[in-house]
C-alpha positions as CSV (number, residue, x, y, z in Angstrom):
1,X,-22.0,1.3,3.7
2,X,-21.2,-2.3,2.7
3,X,-22.2,-5.3,4.9
4,X,-18.6,-6.2,5.8
5,X,-18.0,-2.5,6.8
6,X,-21.1,-2.6,9.0
7,X,-19.9,-5.9,10.7
8,X,-16.4,-4.5,11.1
9,X,-17.8,-1.3,12.8
10,X,-20.0,-3.4,15.1
11,X,-17.0,-5.6,16.0
12,X,-15.0,-2.4,16.8
13,X,-17.8,-1.1,19.0
14,X,-18.0,-4.4,20.8
15,X,-14.2,-4.4,21.4
16,X,-14.3,-0.8,22.7
17,X,-17.2,-1.7,25.0
18,X,-15.1,-4.6,26.3
19,X,-12.2,-2.3,26.9
20,X,-14.3,0.1,28.9
21,X,-16.0,-2.7,30.9
22,X,-12.6,-4.2,31.8
23,X,-11.2,-0.8,32.7
24,X,-14.0,0.0,35.0
25,X,-14.0,-3.4,36.5
26,X,-10.4,-2.9,37.4
27,X,-11.3,0.4,39.1
28,X,-14.1,-1.2,41.1
29,X,-12.0,-4.2,42.3
30,X,-9.3,-1.8,43.4
31,X,-11.7,0.4,45.2
32,X,-13.2,-2.6,47.0
33,X,-9.8,-4.0,48.0
34,X,-8.9,-0.6,49.4
35,X,-12.2,-0.5,51.4
36,X,-11.5,-4.0,52.7
37,X,-8.1,-3.0,53.9
38,X,-9.5,0.1,55.6
39,X,-12.3,-1.9,57.3
40,X,-9.8,-4.5,58.5
41,X,-7.1,-2.1,59.6
42,X,-5.6,-3.1,62.9
43,X,-6.4,-6.9,62.6
44,X,-3.6,-7.8,60.2
45,X,-1.2,-8.6,62.9
46,X,-3.5,-11.1,64.6
47,X,-4.4,-13.1,61.5
48,X,-3.9,-16.8,62.3
49,X,-5.1,-18.5,59.0
50,X,-3.5,-16.5,56.1
51,X,-5.4,-18.6,53.5
52,X,-8.7,-17.8,55.2
53,X,-7.9,-14.1,55.2
54,X,-7.1,-14.2,51.5
55,X,-10.3,-16.0,50.8
56,X,-12.3,-13.5,52.8
57,X,-10.8,-10.7,50.7
58,X,-11.8,-12.5,47.5
59,X,-15.3,-13.1,48.8
60,X,-15.7,-9.5,49.9
61,X,-14.8,-8.2,46.5
62,X,-17.0,-10.7,44.6
63,X,-20.0,-10.0,46.9
64,X,-19.8,-6.2,46.8
65,X,-18.8,-5.8,43.2
66,X,-22.4,-6.5,42.1
67,X,-24.4,-4.9,44.9
68,X,-24.9,-1.5,43.4
69,X,-25.3,0.1,40.0
70,X,-23.7,3.5,40.5
71,X,-24.0,6.3,38.0
72,X,-20.5,7.2,36.9
73,X,-20.0,11.0,37.0
74,X,-18.5,12.5,33.8
75,X,-14.7,12.9,34.0
76,X,-13.7,16.4,35.3
77,X,-10.4,18.0,34.6
78,X,-8.8,19.9,37.5
79,X,-5.4,20.9,38.9
80,X,-3.7,17.9,40.5
81,X,-3.5,19.5,43.9
82,X,-7.3,20.2,43.9
83,X,-7.9,16.6,42.9
84,X,-5.8,15.3,45.8
85,X,-7.7,17.5,48.2
86,X,-11.0,16.0,46.9
87,X,-9.7,12.6,48.0
88,X,-9.0,11.2,44.6
89,X,-6.6,8.3,44.5
90,X,-3.8,7.6,42.0
91,X,-3.7,3.9,41.4
92,X,-0.8,1.7,40.6
93,X,1.7,4.5,40.9
94,X,0.9,6.2,37.6
95,X,2.5,9.5,36.8
96,X,0.3,12.6,36.2
97,X,0.8,16.1,34.9
98,X,-0.3,19.4,36.5
99,X,-3.9,18.8,35.3
100,X,-5.7,15.5,35.8
101,X,-9.0,13.9,34.9
102,X,-11.0,12.8,37.9
103,X,-13.9,10.3,37.9
104,X,-16.3,9.3,40.6
105,X,-18.6,6.3,41.0
106,X,-20.2,5.6,44.4
107,X,-17.7,6.4,47.1
108,X,-14.7,5.9,44.8
109,X,-12.9,9.0,43.5
110,X,-9.9,8.4,41.3
111,X,-7.4,10.0,38.9
112,X,-8.1,8.5,35.5
113,X,-7.1,8.9,31.9
114,X,-8.9,5.9,30.5
115,X,-12.3,5.0,29.0
116,X,-15.4,4.4,31.1
117,X,-18.9,3.2,31.0
118,X,-21.9,5.4,31.8
119,X,-22.9,3.3,34.8
120,X,-21.3,0.4,36.6
121,X,-24.2,-1.7,35.7
122,X,-23.2,-1.5,32.1
123,X,-20.1,-3.6,32.9
124,X,-22.3,-6.7,33.2
125,X,-21.1,-9.7,35.2
126,X,-17.8,-9.7,37.0
127,X,-16.3,-13.0,38.0
128,X,-13.1,-13.3,40.1
129,X,-11.2,-16.4,38.9
130,X,-8.1,-16.3,41.0
131,X,-6.3,-14.6,43.9
132,X,-2.6,-15.1,44.5
133,X,0.6,-13.6,45.8
134,X,3.0,-11.8,43.5
135,X,5.3,-10.3,46.1
136,X,5.7,-9.8,49.8
137,X,2.5,-8.0,51.0
138,X,1.1,-7.8,47.5
139,X,-1.9,-9.8,46.3
140,X,-3.1,-10.2,42.7
141,X,-6.8,-10.6,41.9
142,X,-7.7,-11.8,38.4
143,X,-11.3,-11.4,37.1
144,X,-13.3,-11.6,33.9
145,X,-16.1,-9.3,32.8
146,X,-18.3,-8.8,29.8
147,X,-18.2,-11.4,27.0
148,X,-15.4,-13.2,28.7
149,X,-17.6,-14.0,31.7
150,X,-20.3,-15.3,29.4
151,X,-17.8,-17.6,27.7
152,X,-16.6,-18.8,31.1
153,X,-20.2,-19.5,32.3
154,X,-20.9,-21.4,29.0
155,X,-17.8,-23.5,29.6
156,X,-18.8,-24.2,33.2
157,X,-22.4,-25.1,32.1
158,X,-21.0,-27.5,29.4
159,X,-18.7,-29.1,31.9
160,X,-21.4,-29.7,34.4
161,X,-23.7,-31.1,31.7
162,X,-20.9,-33.5,30.6
163,X,-20.3,-34.6,34.2
164,X,-24.0,-35.2,34.8
165,X,-24.1,-37.4,31.6
166,X,-21.1,-39.4,33.0
167,X,-23.0,-40.0,36.2
168,X,-26.4,-40.9,34.6
169,X,-27.8,-37.4,35.3
170,X,-27.7,-37.9,39.0
171,X,-29.7,-35.1,40.8
172,X,-27.1,-34.7,43.5
173,X,-24.0,-34.4,41.2
174,X,-21.6,-33.3,44.0
175,X,-22.8,-36.1,46.4
176,X,-22.5,-38.7,43.6
177,X,-19.0,-37.7,42.7
178,X,-18.0,-37.7,46.3
179,X,-19.4,-41.2,46.7
180,X,-17.4,-42.5,43.7
181,X,-14.2,-40.9,45.0
182,X,-14.7,-42.6,48.4
183,X,-15.5,-45.9,46.8
184,X,-12.4,-45.6,44.6
185,X,-10.2,-44.8,47.6
186,X,-11.6,-47.9,49.3
187,X,-11.0,-50.1,46.3
188,X,-7.5,-48.7,45.9
189,X,-6.7,-49.6,49.5
190,X,-8.0,-53.1,49.0
191,X,-5.8,-53.5,45.9
192,X,-2.8,-52.2,47.8
193,X,-3.4,-54.7,50.6
194,X,-3.8,-57.5,48.1
195,X,-0.6,-56.6,46.3
196,X,1.3,-56.6,49.6
197,X,0.1,-60.1,50.3
198,X,1.1,-61.2,46.8
199,X,4.5,-59.6,47.1
200,X,5.0,-61.4,50.4
201,X,4.1,-64.7,48.8
202,X,6.4,-64.2,45.9
203,X,9.3,-63.2,48.2
204,X,8.9,-66.4,50.3
205,X,8.8,-68.5,47.2
206,X,12.0,-66.8,45.9
207,X,13.8,-67.4,49.2
208,X,12.9,-71.1,49.0
209,X,14.3,-71.4,45.5
210,X,17.4,-69.3,46.2
211,X,20.7,-70.8,44.9
212,X,24.2,-70.3,46.3
213,X,26.8,-70.2,43.6
214,X,30.5,-69.5,44.5
215,X,29.3,-68.2,47.8
216,X,26.8,-65.8,46.3
217,X,23.1,-66.1,47.0
218,X,21.5,-65.9,43.6
219,X,17.7,-65.2,43.4
220,X,16.2,-64.9,39.9
221,X,12.7,-64.7,38.5
222,X,11.0,-64.2,35.1
223,X,7.3,-63.4,35.5
224,X,4.6,-60.8,34.6
225,X,4.9,-58.7,37.8
226,X,4.2,-54.9,38.0
227,X,7.4,-52.8,38.2
228,X,6.5,-51.3,41.6
229,X,6.0,-54.8,43.1
230,X,9.3,-56.2,41.9
231,X,11.1,-53.1,43.3
232,X,9.4,-53.7,46.7
233,X,10.4,-57.3,46.6
234,X,14.0,-56.5,45.7
235,X,14.4,-54.1,48.6
236,X,12.7,-56.5,51.0
237,X,15.2,-59.2,50.0
238,X,18.1,-56.8,50.4
239,X,16.9,-56.0,53.9
240,X,16.8,-59.7,54.8
241,X,20.0,-60.9,53.0
242,X,22.6,-58.3,53.9
243,X,25.6,-60.0,52.3
244,X,26.4,-61.7,49.0
245,X,23.0,-61.1,47.4
246,X,22.5,-61.0,43.7
247,X,18.8,-60.6,42.7
248,X,17.9,-60.5,39.0
249,X,14.3,-60.2,37.7
250,X,12.9,-60.2,34.3
251,X,9.4,-58.9,34.3
252,X,6.7,-57.9,31.8
253,X,4.7,-54.8,32.6
254,X,2.0,-53.5,30.2
255,X,3.4,-55.7,27.5
256,X,7.0,-54.4,27.8
257,X,10.0,-56.3,29.2
258,X,11.9,-54.9,32.2
259,X,15.2,-56.0,33.8
260,X,15.9,-55.4,37.5
261,X,19.1,-56.0,39.4
262,X,19.7,-55.7,43.2
263,X,23.1,-56.2,44.8
264,X,24.2,-56.3,48.5
265,X,26.7,-53.7,49.6
266,X,29.6,-56.1,49.9
267,X,29.3,-57.1,46.3
268,X,29.2,-53.4,45.3
269,X,32.3,-52.8,47.4
270,X,33.9,-55.8,45.5
271,X,33.5,-54.0,42.2
272,X,30.1,-55.0,40.8
273,X,27.8,-52.2,39.7
274,X,24.1,-53.0,39.0
275,X,23.9,-50.1,36.5
276,X,26.7,-51.6,34.4
277,X,25.2,-55.0,34.5
278,X,21.7,-54.0,33.3
279,X,23.1,-51.6,30.7
280,X,24.9,-54.4,28.9
281,X,22.3,-57.1,29.5
282,X,19.5,-54.8,28.3
283,X,20.8,-55.1,24.7
284,X,19.2,-58.6,24.6
285,X,15.7,-57.0,25.1
286,X,16.5,-54.2,22.7
287,X,16.6,-51.6,25.5
288,X,18.7,-49.7,27.9
289,X,18.8,-48.4,31.4
290,X,20.9,-47.8,34.5
291,X,20.6,-46.7,38.1
292,X,22.6,-46.9,41.4
293,X,25.5,-49.2,42.1
294,X,23.3,-51.5,44.2
295,X,20.0,-51.2,42.3
296,X,19.3,-50.6,38.6
297,X,16.6,-51.2,36.0
298,X,16.3,-51.3,32.2
299,X,13.4,-51.4,29.9
300,X,13.2,-52.8,26.4
301,X,11.0,-54.0,23.5
302,X,11.9,-57.7,23.1
303,X,10.0,-59.8,25.6
304,X,11.5,-63.0,24.2
305,X,15.0,-61.9,25.3
306,X,14.2,-61.7,29.0
307,X,15.6,-65.1,30.1
308,X,18.8,-64.5,28.1
309,X,19.2,-61.1,29.7
310,X,18.9,-62.6,33.2
311,X,21.6,-65.1,32.4
312,X,23.7,-62.4,30.9
313,X,23.6,-60.4,34.1
314,X,24.9,-63.5,36.0
315,X,27.6,-64.1,33.4
316,X,28.8,-60.5,33.6
317,X,28.8,-60.7,37.4
318,X,31.1,-63.8,37.2
319,X,28.5,-66.1,38.7
């Protein structure tokens, strides 16, 4: 036999072993979920925390799936009625003929036509990876076994090693990560407070520099301000100036120009549409956009065209 034939044969044996491991794992998980339901019969109607109940099922299966190494009795063929009298279960609603194969391991006795291992210990590791709902009253458990578990464990080990390297090989990795998350949340809160203060300062400065042209209160600005901040300022101004407001902002965010227009309701009722204004003016920043009648934005590529775009909005609005 040639080397490539030997390796092909070994690969086939490994594949067949994986099939039997997975097949038996499926049987064991099914038997354990059945046992769990039997042991908890009568308490289903008083469950308060459904998520906790599902987690308990998952933990029960994961814990008990590795507690014993049962010898698997060779499959026996017998009439289906005899098999039913012996207590054998037919899983997943499969259809069987007059004669069936029956297999037993531990307390589980089942109809089966598949391949098996000689003992449940030959399955190796079993790791439940998820548990979810697939239909009303039906739960789905997904698990790995054999080589797939080894691959999973290797991936987890590599991930943990990489994480430790990121945190200078901290002995308490979980505690260190938790500390960083808490510190980040604190810094984020400080930044949000700082941005609110800056927005308030910018808004007050804009109100002082507001112009009234043909009865319309015009507020315009061209500055490097984050998009979220300029949006907040626009809505704050709209809340304070309820009539004849035309707010136009040209901002630079992450190196890209952005045009923002906010109009009061009475100007919208008079025929002006913020979306139409920014759509046309955005051509000057080599971009496009749109939005609601009272509020619209547009992005572009040409930062140098922002001032011209602001003036174009006012021109289009007839101001």
